C-alpha angles and dihedrals in degrees: 000000000000107000096180136001139070129071101213136346124000112225101190142003124198124191125218104200093177095059095026094240138125128206124207130191130187154160091292091070092242128135110204126190116199135180113245093216097064107001093241117149114246099178139014126193110193137191097023118168091015092290097312120132122271110235106186145006137195125189137210104199095187092057099031090235131145125199108203130185138190125200091199096056097030088227138130124201135189118218132185107221 
């Protein structure tokens, strides 16, 4: 359950079973990392893609990396979470 976070629709959620986290991305250009156990946010990355929506996300749990893309900006970014 998201206790805090997005302003608007969520486009994608990815689960990290190894670290017991989930990451959500949405139209508000935010990347939010939450703990599965209590739903509390542990990290927020704001203003990605110059405010354009984030369309997709892929996760590497063994390296704590996120690959994030936006159709609106035609960009792909790599984040360490």
